KERO-186964 format. One record per residue (C-alpha): residue number from 1; residue in three letters; x, y, z. Coordinates in pm, 1 decimal. Layout:
! KERO-186964
- i, aa, east, north, up
- NUM, ala, X, Y, Z
...
//
This chain:
! KERO-186964
- i, aa, east, north, up
- 1, met, 744.7, 26073.0, 16764.4
- 2, thr, 1001.3, 26350.1, 16810.1
- 3, met, 1267.6, 26430.2, 16552.1
- 4, ser, 1541.9, 26299.4, 16782.0
- 5, lys, 1362.8, 25967.9, 16817.2
- 6, arg, 1310.7, 25948.6, 16441.9
- 7, leu, 1681.9, 25996.6, 16386.0
- 8, ala, 1767.7, 25730.7, 16644.0
- 9, leu, 1521.4, 25489.5, 16480.7
- 10, ala, 1671.1, 25563.5, 16137.6
- 11, val, 2020.3, 25484.4, 16267.2
- 12, leu, 1909.4, 25158.6, 16429.9
- 13, ser, 1715.0, 25056.5, 16119.4
- 14, ala, 2003.4, 25138.2, 15884.5
- 15, ala, 2242.6, 24925.3, 16088.7
- 16, thr, 1993.2, 24638.4, 16093.7
- 17, leu, 1934.2, 24669.1, 15719.2
- 18, met, 2308.6, 24651.7, 15659.3
- 19, thr, 2372.3, 24343.8, 15873.5
- 20, ile, 2067.3, 24145.7, 15759.5
- 21, leu, 2119.1, 24238.6, 15396.9
- 22, asp, 2472.8, 24105.8, 15427.6
- 23, gly, 2339.8, 23769.0, 15538.6
- 24, ser, 2144.0, 23721.4, 15214.3
- 25, ile, 2327.7, 23930.1, 14954.1
- 26, val, 2604.1, 23670.0, 14926.7
- 27, thr, 2375.2, 23384.6, 14818.3
- 28, val, 2334.6, 23478.8, 14451.1
- 29, ala, 2700.8, 23583.7, 14423.1
- 30, met, 2841.0, 23250.1, 14541.5
- 31, pro, 2907.4, 23104.8, 14191.4
- 32, ala, 3104.0, 23417.4, 14095.3
- 33, ile, 3300.4, 23405.3, 14422.7
- 34, gln, 3380.3, 23038.5, 14364.4
- 35, asn, 3507.4, 23099.3, 14011.7
- 36, asp, 3716.1, 23401.6, 14107.5
- 37, leu, 3879.7, 23277.9, 14429.6
- 38, gly, 3895.4, 22906.6, 14347.9
- 39, phe, 3676.1, 22780.8, 14630.0
- 40, thr, 3602.8, 22409.8, 14642.9
- 41, ala, 3233.7, 22314.9, 14649.7
- 42, ala, 3257.2, 22231.1, 15020.6
- 43, gly, 3465.3, 22537.6, 15104.2
- 44, leu, 3223.6, 22775.9, 14934.2
- 45, ser, 2955.6, 22713.0, 15198.7
- 46, trp, 3183.6, 22877.7, 15454.4
- 47, thr, 3116.1, 23218.2, 15302.1
- 48, val, 2776.1, 23179.6, 15471.3
- 49, asn, 2862.9, 22944.2, 15757.7
- 50, ala, 3148.1, 23153.8, 15900.0
- 51, tyr, 2910.6, 23449.4, 15930.2
- 52, leu, 2630.0, 23245.2, 16086.8
- 53, ile, 2853.4, 23075.1, 16343.5
- 54, ala, 3002.3, 23399.4, 16473.2
- 55, phe, 2672.4, 23586.7, 16459.0
- 56, gly, 2460.2, 23322.2, 16628.7
- 57, gly, 2724.1, 23217.2, 16880.4
- 58, leu, 2797.4, 23562.7, 17020.8
- 59, leu, 2451.9, 23721.9, 17033.4
- 60, leu, 2355.9, 23614.7, 17383.5
- 61, leu, 2687.0, 23722.4, 17537.5
- 62, ala, 2681.3, 24050.7, 17345.0
- 63, gly, 2325.6, 24124.3, 17455.7
- 64, arg, 2413.8, 24081.7, 17821.9
- 65, leu, 2728.3, 24291.6, 17783.5
- 66, gly, 2503.8, 24565.3, 17644.6
- 67, asp, 2311.3, 24567.5, 17972.7
- 68, leu, 2633.3, 24570.3, 18172.7
- 69, ile, 2856.4, 24823.3, 17994.6
- 70, gly, 2600.8, 25020.0, 17792.1
- 71, arg, 2404.4, 24942.9, 17479.5
- 72, lys, 2523.7, 25249.4, 17288.0
- 73, thr, 2885.9, 25145.5, 17340.7
- 74, met, 2811.7, 24796.5, 17210.2
- 75, phe, 2620.1, 24931.9, 16910.8
- 76, leu, 2902.3, 25164.6, 16806.1
- 77, thr, 3166.5, 24896.6, 16856.4
- 78, gly, 2974.7, 24635.8, 16659.7
- 79, asn, 2912.4, 24863.0, 16363.3
- 80, ala, 3275.5, 24972.0, 16353.4
- 81, val, 3393.0, 24608.6, 16352.7
- 82, phe, 3139.0, 24517.0, 16084.1
- 83, thr, 3243.8, 24807.3, 15861.8
- 84, val, 3612.9, 24720.9, 15881.2
- 85, ala, 3534.9, 24352.8, 15818.2
- 86, ser, 3327.2, 24446.7, 15511.7
- 87, leu, 3624.5, 24634.6, 15370.0
- 88, leu, 3845.6, 24329.8, 15427.9
- 89, ala, 3587.3, 24099.3, 15265.8
- 90, gly, 3563.3, 24323.4, 14960.7
- 91, ala, 3940.9, 24323.6, 14927.1
- 92, ala, 3979.0, 23945.2, 14972.3
- 93, thr, 4198.1, 23768.6, 14716.5
- 94, thr, 4200.1, 23417.3, 14866.3
- 95, pro, 3933.4, 23188.5, 15016.4
- 96, glu, 4102.3, 23209.5, 15356.9
- 97, met, 4091.1, 23590.0, 15357.2
- 98, leu, 3723.0, 23595.9, 15267.8
- 99, ile, 3624.5, 23336.2, 15528.9
- 100, ala, 3817.6, 23521.5, 15802.6
- 101, ala, 3654.2, 23850.9, 15702.4
- 102, arg, 3309.2, 23690.9, 15699.9
- 103, phe, 3368.7, 23555.4, 16051.1
- 104, leu, 3469.4, 23904.2, 16164.5
- 105, gln, 3156.1, 24045.5, 15999.0
- 106, gly, 2952.6, 23799.6, 16205.2
- 107, val, 3127.3, 23919.1, 16521.9
- 108, gly, 3045.6, 24282.0, 16443.4
- 109, ser, 2685.9, 24196.3, 16350.7
- 110, ala, 2636.8, 24008.7, 16678.1
- 111, ile, 2773.5, 24295.0, 16888.9
- 112, ala, 2555.3, 24557.5, 16719.0
- 113, ser, 2237.6, 24355.8, 16655.3
- 114, ser, 2219.2, 24213.3, 17007.1
- 115, val, 2131.3, 24549.6, 17159.8
- 116, val, 1910.7, 24709.9, 16893.7
- 117, leu, 1577.8, 24588.4, 17033.2
- 118, gly, 1695.7, 24675.2, 17383.4
- 119, ile, 1758.2, 25033.4, 17272.4
- 120, leu, 1422.2, 25046.0, 17095.0
- 121, val, 1211.3, 24932.5, 17390.8
- 122, thr, 1378.2, 25177.6, 17629.4
- 123, leu, 1355.9, 25464.1, 17380.4
- 124, phe, 993.3, 25403.9, 17278.2
- 125, thr, 793.7, 25331.1, 17594.5
- 126, glu, 440.4, 25425.9, 17485.0
- 127, asn, 251.6, 25134.7, 17327.0
- 128, arg, 135.2, 25300.1, 17004.3
- 129, glu, 470.8, 25467.8, 16946.3
- 130, arg, 657.6, 25145.9, 17017.7
- 131, ala, 438.1, 24948.0, 16776.6
- 132, lys, 507.7, 25200.9, 16501.9
- 133, ala, 883.2, 25198.1, 16574.0
- 134, ile, 901.9, 24818.1, 16572.7
- 135, gly, 699.5, 24810.0, 16249.2
- 136, ile, 953.6, 25038.1, 16079.2
- 137, phe, 1242.5, 24842.2, 16229.9
- 138, ser, 1093.4, 24511.5, 16115.3
- 139, phe, 1039.3, 24655.6, 15769.0
- 140, thr, 1410.0, 24725.5, 15730.2
- 141, gly, 1503.2, 24380.9, 15859.4
- 142, ala, 1255.9, 24190.1, 15643.9
- 143, ala, 1324.0, 24403.6, 15339.7
- 144, gly, 1697.6, 24359.3, 15388.5
- 145, ala, 1664.8, 23983.1, 15374.0
- 146, ser, 1467.5, 23999.7, 15049.3
- 147, ile, 1643.0, 24294.7, 14885.2
- 148, gly, 1977.0, 24128.1, 14954.1
- 149, gln, 1922.1, 23878.5, 14676.7
- 150, val, 1808.0, 24147.1, 14433.0
- 151, leu, 2101.3, 24373.0, 14513.9
- 152, gly, 2342.8, 24080.6, 14511.1
- 153, gly, 2238.3, 23989.1, 14159.3
- 154, val, 2258.4, 24348.8, 14034.2
- 155, leu, 2601.1, 24418.4, 14185.5
- 156, thr, 2747.0, 24084.3, 14078.4
- 157, asp, 2626.1, 24111.3, 13719.1
- 158, thr, 2694.5, 24484.1, 13665.4
- 159, leu, 3015.6, 24530.2, 13868.8
- 160, asn, 3166.1, 24230.0, 14048.4
- 161, trp, 3111.3, 24029.5, 14365.3
- 162, his, 3353.6, 24246.9, 14568.3
- 163, trp, 3090.9, 24522.2, 14573.9
- 164, ile, 2839.8, 24316.1, 14770.0
- 165, phe, 3072.8, 24375.4, 15066.7
- 166, leu, 3223.2, 24713.7, 14977.1
- 167, ile, 2878.0, 24872.1, 14962.4
- 168, asn, 2860.8, 24831.4, 15342.1
- 169, val, 3161.2, 25058.3, 15402.7
- 170, pro, 3006.6, 25402.2, 15332.9
- 171, ile, 2679.8, 25295.6, 15499.0
- 172, gly, 2869.5, 25178.9, 15806.0
- 173, val, 3076.4, 25497.6, 15833.5
- 174, val, 2766.6, 25718.8, 15812.7
- 175, thr, 2576.8, 25500.1, 16059.0
- 176, val, 2852.0, 25518.0, 16321.2
- 177, ala, 2890.3, 25893.8, 16275.2
- 178, leu, 2516.8, 25955.1, 16318.7
- 179, ala, 2483.5, 25709.2, 16607.2
- 180, val, 2733.1, 25901.4, 16819.9
- 181, lys, 2484.6, 26189.6, 16845.5
- 182, ala, 2153.4, 26021.1, 16771.1
- 183, leu, 2154.8, 25741.8, 17028.9
- 184, pro, 2103.6, 25820.1, 17397.5
- 185, ala, 2392.3, 25753.8, 17631.2
- 186, asp, 2338.4, 25479.8, 17887.8
- 187, arg, 2566.5, 25381.5, 18171.8
- 188, gly, 2488.8, 25012.2, 18196.8
- 189, ile, 2448.5, 24840.7, 18531.5
- 190, gly, 2815.3, 24743.1, 18567.5
- 191, leu, 3008.3, 24423.7, 18504.9
- 192, ser, 2965.8, 24319.4, 18869.5
- 193, ala, 2592.3, 24272.7, 18806.3
- 194, gly, 2644.8, 23981.2, 18570.9
- 195, ala, 3004.2, 23921.1, 18470.8
- 196, asp, 2983.0, 23541.4, 18460.1
- 197, ala, 3300.7, 23458.8, 18266.7
- 198, leu, 3259.3, 23080.2, 18287.7
- 199, gly, 2895.9, 23102.6, 18181.7
- 200, ala, 2993.8, 23324.3, 17888.6
- 201, leu, 3255.1, 23070.7, 17778.7
- 202, leu, 3010.0, 22779.8, 17804.6
- 203, val, 2720.8, 22941.9, 17618.9
- 204, thr, 2933.4, 23104.1, 17346.8
- 205, gly, 3131.9, 22785.3, 17287.3
- 206, gly, 2818.2, 22568.9, 17299.5
- 207, leu, 2626.4, 22787.3, 17055.7
- 208, met, 2915.0, 22819.3, 16811.6
- 209, leu, 2986.8, 22446.9, 16820.1
- 210, gly, 2617.0, 22364.3, 16790.2
- 211, ile, 2566.2, 22592.4, 16489.3
- 212, tyr, 2883.4, 22455.3, 16329.5
- 213, thr, 2752.4, 22100.7, 16377.5
- 214, val, 2417.6, 22191.9, 16223.7
- 215, val, 2558.7, 22363.9, 15915.7
- 216, lys, 2787.9, 22064.6, 15849.9
- 217, ile, 2507.3, 21804.8, 15864.6
- 218, glu, 2468.8, 21818.6, 15486.7
- 219, ala, 2833.7, 21718.6, 15442.6
- 220, tyr, 2858.2, 21451.1, 15714.4
- 221, gly, 2501.9, 21321.3, 15761.7
- 222, trp, 2276.0, 21305.0, 16065.5
- 223, thr, 2413.5, 20984.6, 16217.8
- 224, ser, 2785.7, 21033.3, 16149.5
- 225, ala, 3039.1, 21031.8, 16432.0
- 226, his, 3117.8, 21394.3, 16345.0
- 227, thr, 2756.8, 21510.0, 16389.8
- 228, leu, 2671.3, 21297.9, 16693.8
- 229, gly, 3002.9, 21360.8, 16870.0
- 230, leu, 3017.7, 21736.4, 16827.0
- 231, gly, 2643.7, 21763.5, 16884.5
- 232, ala, 2679.7, 21584.0, 17217.6
- 233, val, 2962.8, 21815.7, 17322.7
- 234, ala, 2757.8, 22122.9, 17227.4
- 235, val, 2453.0, 21998.3, 17419.7
- 236, gly, 2674.9, 21918.4, 17717.3
- 237, met, 2821.3, 22270.0, 17719.2
- 238, leu, 2476.2, 22427.7, 17700.2
- 239, ala, 2347.5, 22200.0, 17978.5
- 240, ala, 2644.8, 22300.3, 18192.1
- 241, phe, 2562.7, 22663.3, 18116.5
- 242, val, 2204.6, 22618.5, 18239.3
- 243, ala, 2329.5, 22450.5, 18556.8
- 244, arg, 2571.0, 22736.4, 18606.6
- 245, gln, 2293.0, 22993.9, 18573.9
- 246, leu, 2094.4, 22818.0, 18846.3
- 247, thr, 2377.9, 22838.1, 19097.0
- 248, thr, 2594.8, 23141.9, 19026.0
- 249, arg, 2537.6, 23471.7, 19208.4
- 250, thr, 2565.4, 23682.2, 18891.6
- 251, pro, 2417.0, 23478.6, 18603.9
- 252, leu, 2478.5, 23580.2, 18245.1
- 253, leu, 2125.6, 23466.8, 18155.2
- 254, pro, 1887.3, 23497.8, 18452.0
- 255, leu, 1646.8, 23210.2, 18389.5
- 256, arg, 1359.6, 23416.8, 18528.5
- 257, ile, 1322.3, 23559.5, 18178.7
- 258, phe, 1170.4, 23228.9, 18063.6
- 259, arg, 887.7, 23251.6, 18316.6
- 260, ser, 709.7, 23478.5, 18070.6
- 261, arg, 491.1, 23279.5, 17832.5
- 262, asn, 524.9, 23554.7, 17574.6
- 263, val, 904.8, 23566.1, 17584.6
- 264, ser, 942.3, 23186.5, 17571.4
- 265, gly, 663.6, 23140.7, 17318.2
- 266, ala, 775.2, 23422.3, 17088.7
- 267, asn, 1129.2, 23286.2, 17075.9
- 268, leu, 1001.7, 22937.8, 16992.1
- 269, val, 764.0, 23069.9, 16723.9
- 270, gln, 1045.9, 23275.5, 16576.6
- 271, met, 1277.5, 22975.1, 16559.5
- 272, leu, 1014.2, 22765.3, 16381.7
- 273, thr, 911.5, 23043.7, 16144.3
- 274, leu, 1260.3, 23148.1, 16042.0
- 275, ser, 1367.7, 22786.2, 16000.2
- 276, ala, 1102.4, 22766.4, 15730.8
- 277, met, 1137.4, 23108.9, 15574.5
- 278, phe, 1516.2, 23138.0, 15553.6
- 279, ala, 1532.3, 22793.9, 15394.4
- 280, phe, 1258.9, 22903.4, 15152.1
- 281, gln, 1466.5, 23205.6, 15051.6
- 282, ile, 1769.9, 22991.1, 14970.4
- 283, ile, 1589.9, 22694.2, 14816.8
- 284, val, 1354.9, 22890.3, 14593.6
- 285, ala, 1659.0, 23077.2, 14454.6
- 286, leu, 1826.1, 22743.6, 14381.1
- 287, tyr, 1507.6, 22618.9, 14212.6
- 288, met, 1489.5, 22923.3, 13987.4
- 289, gln, 1855.7, 22897.3, 13885.4
- 290, lys, 1910.4, 22520.0, 13867.2
- 291, val, 1571.1, 22408.1, 13737.2
- 292, leu, 1425.1, 22708.3, 13556.1
- 293, gly, 1760.5, 22843.1, 13433.5
- 294, tyr, 1729.5, 23196.6, 13574.3
- 295, ser, 2042.2, 23415.2, 13596.0
- 296, ala, 2154.1, 23572.1, 13923.7
- 297, leu, 1998.1, 23903.7, 13823.6
- 298, ala, 1672.4, 23741.6, 13707.5
- 299, thr, 1650.5, 23548.2, 14035.5
- 300, gly, 1695.4, 23867.6, 14234.8
- 301, leu, 1429.5, 24049.2, 14034.6
- 302, ala, 1191.8, 23754.2, 14071.4
- 303, met, 1225.5, 23791.6, 14448.5
- 304, leu, 1150.1, 24164.4, 14436.3
- 305, pro, 770.7, 24128.9, 14484.8
- 306, ala, 841.1, 23947.4, 14811.8
- 307, ala, 1052.4, 24238.0, 14935.1
- 308, val, 784.7, 24488.2, 14832.5
- 309, ala, 507.5, 24283.5, 14996.7
- 310, ile, 690.5, 24236.8, 15326.8
- 311, gly, 813.9, 24594.0, 15334.4
- 312, gly, 477.7, 24747.0, 15253.8
- 313, val, 291.3, 24551.2, 15519.7
- 314, ser, 561.0, 24608.9, 15784.5
- 315, leu, 580.2, 24980.6, 15718.8
- 316, phe, 220.0, 25077.3, 15652.2
- 317, ala, -5.7, 24818.0, 15816.1
- 318, ser, 156.4, 24624.8, 16100.0
- 319, ala, 163.2, 24901.3, 16363.9
- 320, arg, -201.1, 24998.4, 16304.5
- 321, leu, -316.4, 24636.3, 16311.4
- 322, ile, -117.8, 24555.1, 16626.0
- 323, thr, -257.8, 24861.5, 16803.9
- 324, arg, -613.2, 24771.0, 16707.3
- 325, phe, -619.0, 24391.0, 16728.7
- 326, gly, -317.6, 24299.2, 16939.8
- 327, glu, 10.5, 24124.9, 16864.3
- 328, arg, -121.3, 23770.2, 16892.0
- 329, ala, -403.2, 23819.1, 16639.9
- 330, val, -169.4, 23987.9, 16391.5
- 331, leu, 91.2, 23713.0, 16436.6
- 332, val, -163.8, 23439.1, 16373.9
- 333, thr, -292.6, 23612.7, 16060.2
- 334, gly, 59.5, 23646.1, 15925.2
- 335, leu, 139.4, 23282.5, 15993.2
- 336, val, -176.5, 23171.5, 15811.8
- 337, leu, -67.9, 23369.3, 15503.7
- 338, leu, 283.4, 23223.1, 15515.6
- 339, leu, 146.6, 22871.2, 15559.6
- 340, ala, -83.7, 22915.8, 15260.4
- 341, gly, 205.1, 23036.3, 15045.2
- 342, met, 441.2, 22759.0, 15151.2
- 343, ser, 171.9, 22498.3, 15091.8
- 344, trp, 131.7, 22636.5, 14738.8
- 345, leu, 499.6, 22565.3, 14670.2
- 346, thr, 467.1, 22196.9, 14761.8
- 347, arg, 314.7, 22137.8, 14415.7
- 348, leu, 587.4, 22308.9, 14207.5
- 349, pro, 629.2, 22145.4, 13863.7
- 350, val, 953.9, 22107.4, 13670.9
- 351, asp, 835.4, 22352.0, 13405.4
- 352, ala, 688.3, 22615.8, 13635.6
- 353, thr, 570.6, 22951.8, 13509.6
- 354, tyr, 653.6, 23246.6, 13730.4
- 355, val, 308.3, 23409.6, 13738.6
- 356, val, 114.9, 23091.0, 13817.1
- 357, asp, 357.3, 22889.6, 14028.7
- 358, leu, 586.8, 23137.6, 14207.3
- 359, leu, 423.2, 23480.4, 14219.1
- 360, pro, 142.7, 23373.5, 14458.4
- 361, met, 403.5, 23292.2, 14724.9
- 362, met, 582.8, 23621.0, 14660.7
- 363, val, 254.3, 23795.2, 14743.7
- 364, leu, 149.1, 23576.8, 15036.4
- 365, ile, 490.9, 23622.3, 15194.8
- 366, ala, 355.0, 23963.0, 15293.0
- 367, gly, 247.7, 23768.8, 15602.2
- 368, gly, 607.8, 23803.6, 15713.8
- 369, gly, 544.8, 24176.5, 15745.2
- 370, leu, 286.0, 24094.0, 16011.4
- 371, val, 475.3, 23813.1, 16182.5
- 372, leu, 807.7, 23986.6, 16242.8
- 373, pro, 684.1, 24305.3, 16416.3
- 374, ala, 437.5, 24108.4, 16628.6
- 375, leu, 707.9, 23863.9, 16736.7
- 376, ala, 950.9, 24144.3, 16819.7
- 377, thr, 690.8, 24310.2, 17041.8
- 378, leu, 594.3, 23984.6, 17213.5
- 379, gly, 954.7, 23876.7, 17259.6
- 380, met, 1039.4, 24200.7, 17441.4
- 381, ser, 703.2, 24255.3, 17612.0
- 382, asp, 793.4, 24133.6, 17961.6
- 383, ala, 1155.7, 24246.3, 17972.4
- 384, asp, 1228.8, 24530.3, 18214.1
- 385, ala, 1494.7, 24788.0, 18131.0
- 386, glu, 1761.3, 24598.7, 18326.2
- 387, asp, 1716.2, 24290.7, 18106.8
- 388, ala, 1630.0, 24461.5, 17776.8
- 389, gly, 1967.5, 24386.4, 17620.7
- 390, leu, 1951.0, 24027.7, 17741.4
- 391, ala, 1603.5, 23976.5, 17594.5
- 392, ser, 1717.4, 24138.0, 17270.0
- 393, gly, 2023.2, 23911.3, 17252.7
- 394, leu, 1810.9, 23604.2, 17326.8
- 395, phe, 1560.2, 23700.9, 17058.0
- 396, asn, 1833.3, 23748.0, 16799.4
- 397, thr, 2001.7, 23422.8, 16905.1
- 398, thr, 1689.6, 23215.1, 16840.4
- 399, gln, 1661.7, 23393.9, 16507.3
- 400, gln, 2008.4, 23287.3, 16396.5
- 401, val, 1977.1, 22933.9, 16536.6
- 402, gly, 1645.0, 22895.6, 16355.3
- 403, met, 1795.9, 23011.7, 16026.7
- 404, ala, 2094.2, 22777.0, 16060.3
- 405, leu, 1873.9, 22481.4, 16154.5
- 406, gly, 1629.6, 22548.4, 15875.3
- 407, ile, 1879.7, 22564.4, 15594.0
- 408, ala, 2078.0, 22266.4, 15728.1
- 409, val, 1777.1, 22039.1, 15774.4
- 410, leu, 1577.7, 22136.9, 15466.8
- 411, ser, 1872.3, 22146.3, 15227.1
- 412, thr, 1984.4, 21804.4, 15353.5
- 413, leu, 1636.9, 21661.6, 15298.7
- 414, ala, 1618.1, 21816.7, 14951.6
- 415, ala, 1959.5, 21681.7, 14852.0
- 416, ser, 1878.2, 21335.0, 14984.2
- 417, arg, 1547.5, 21318.1, 14794.6
- 418, ala, 1709.7, 21448.0, 14475.8
- 419, gly, 1986.3, 21187.4, 14503.7
- 420, ser, 1741.0, 20902.6, 14543.2
- 421, gln, 1539.8, 21027.6, 14246.0
- 422, leu, 1852.4, 21041.3, 14028.9
- 423, val, 1934.7, 20681.5, 14122.9
- 424, ser, 1582.6, 20585.5, 14019.2
- 425, gly, 1639.1, 20728.8, 13672.2
- 426, ala, 1475.2, 21071.2, 13699.4
- 427, ser, 1617.7, 21364.2, 13507.8
- 428, glu, 1827.4, 21616.0, 13698.3
- 429, ala, 1555.0, 21880.4, 13681.9
- 430, ala, 1286.0, 21636.8, 13799.2
- 431, ala, 1507.1, 21507.8, 14080.5
- 432, leu, 1592.7, 21855.6, 14203.5
- 433, thr, 1229.0, 21964.5, 14187.8
- 434, ser, 1122.7, 21660.9, 14391.2
- 435, gly, 1381.3, 21748.3, 14655.9
- 436, tyr, 1274.2, 22110.2, 14671.3
- 437, arg, 907.5, 22011.2, 14701.8
- 438, leu, 995.7, 21795.2, 15003.0
- 439, ala, 1178.4, 22089.2, 15160.0
- 440, phe, 876.7, 22314.7, 15109.2
- 441, thr, 649.4, 22048.1, 15260.2
- 442, val, 861.7, 22029.2, 15575.3
- 443, ala, 874.7, 22409.9, 15587.6
- 444, ala, 494.8, 22417.1, 15576.8
- 445, gly, 493.8, 22177.1, 15872.1
- 446, leu, 723.1, 22409.7, 16067.9
- 447, leu, 490.4, 22702.3, 16001.5
- 448, ala, 192.4, 22493.3, 16112.1
- 449, ala, 375.7, 22415.1, 16437.9
- 450, ala, 447.8, 22787.0, 16486.0
- 451, leu, 78.4, 22858.2, 16438.5
- 452, val, -16.6, 22601.0, 16703.5
- 453, val, 230.9, 22749.3, 16954.9
- 454, ser, 98.1, 23098.8, 16884.6
- 455, leu, -259.0, 22989.9, 16953.5
- 456, thr, -184.6, 22789.1, 17267.7
- 457, val, 104.0, 22966.5, 17443.0
- 458, leu, 106.0, 23336.7, 17361.6
- 459, arg, -104.8, 23596.7, 17536.0
- 460, arg, -165.6, 23963.8, 17462.9
- 461, pro, 92.7, 24168.4, 17657.5
- 462, ala, -19.4, 24385.5, 17943.2
- 463, ile, 8.3, 24761.6, 17913.0
- 464, thr, 375.9, 24849.6, 17907.5
- 465, ala, 505.1, 24947.7, 18248.6
- 466, ala, 701.8, 25265.2, 18291.2
- 467, val, 1075.7, 25226.2, 18258.9
- 468, pro, 1244.1, 25262.8, 18598.6
- 469, ala, 1409.1, 25603.9, 18634.5
- 470, glu, 1758.7, 25464.7, 18680.1
- 471, phe, 1736.9, 25287.3, 18343.1
- 472, ala, 1526.0, 25535.1, 18151.7
- 473, thr, 1660.8, 25662.5, 17821.7
- 474, pro, 1713.8, 26038.7, 17843.9
- 475, ala, 1520.1, 26250.9, 17598.4
- 476, leu, 1718.4, 26419.2, 17324.8
//
C-alpha cells in the first residue's frame, strides 16, 4: 500500500470515526442534556432520532449523487456540513437548537458516509490490499460506536455535554483540509445518467417517514393510528419508488444491483445484525445505569473491553482471515461469537457482577470485528465502478434502517415487559431486568436469522475485476 493510499485511507477512516462516534457518544450524555436544556422525556429522544432520520433517509440519494457528480465532491461537502452542524450543536442553548443541529449533522453524515465505501473499492482494487483497507476502515467504524460511549462519559463528567459535539470541530477541519489533497479527483458520470428527481423525492421521503414511524413506535404503540397510518404512507412511497425504477430511463437505483446474491444477502445480514447489536449497545448501558447504578463514566469504561476487542480483531486479524478463508467463513464465525455473547445476556440477574455476567459479552463481541469487514466486502463485491457510490449508499442505508428498527422494536418490547412486571408487583430493578432480558433474547433471534441467511444465500466473491479505465481512480 503506497503512502498516498495510506493517507487517503486515514482520511476516510477519520471521517467515518467522527460520524459513527457521534451516533453513540450522545447516549450517555442524555441525562445531562435533559437537565441543562429542559428537555421533556419524550423530546429528549429527538437528540438521537433527528440524527437517525436525516442520516438514514438521505444515504441512498447521496450515494447515487456521488456516482453522478463525483464522490470526492460529496465527501468534502458532507464533512463540511457535519463540522458546521457540530459547532451549532455544541453551542445549543435550547432544545429546538440542538434538535435542528442534530438533524443537520445527520445530513452531513449521510452525504459523506454514502460515498466512503465507493471511494475505497475504486482506490483499492487488488483483493489482499482491499481486504486490509476494509479491515482498517471497519476498525474505525466499530471502534467509534463503542468508544463513543466511553468518550461521552468522560467528556460529560469532566467537562460538560457541549464537548461531545465540539470535539468534532477540529477533527472535521483537519479531515477536510487533508481530503482536498489526499483523495483522488473523480469526474462522476453526469447528472443525465441518473438524475431521477421524482424517484429521489419518493425514496428520500419514504425512508425518512418510515424511520420516523419506527422510532416513534415506543411512544404510540404498534397498532396505533399514528403508526399504521404513517407506516402505510411510507410503504406506499417506497413501492411507488420501486415502480418508478422499473419504468424510468434514468433510475436513481438500478434494480439490477439486487441480482447479486452477495449484495442482497449482505445488506439483509447487516440489517439483522445491526438491529441486534445497536440495541444491545443502548440497552446494556441502560441496564448498567438503571439497575446496577453505574455512573455515565463507569458505564463508558465498562464498555471499553468491547471497543478493544472489536478494534483489535478488525485491525489485526480480519484482513488476514478473509484473505485465507474467504469473507463468508469469517462472517459466519463472527456471527457465531456474537450469538454466543447475546445468548449469555439472556440470563442476566438483577444483582449482576461485571466479571461474571457482563465481561464475557464484552469479549465475545470481538465477533463484530469479523462481521463488519466481511459484510463490507460482500456488500460491495459485485458493484462495478459506475455503481460503487450507489452500492455504498445502499449498504449504509440498510445499516441505519437496521439500527433504527432494532432500538425501536427491542426497547418497546423491553418497556412493555417491564411495565407488565411492575403491575404484577415486581420491584423496579426486577421489572427492568426482565424487560432487558427479553430484548436480549429477541436480539439473539435476529443474530440467528442473520447466521441462517449467511449460510444459505451468500457466496464467496469472484476475483475482483479490473476497474474500467474511464472510472479508475488515478494514482497519487
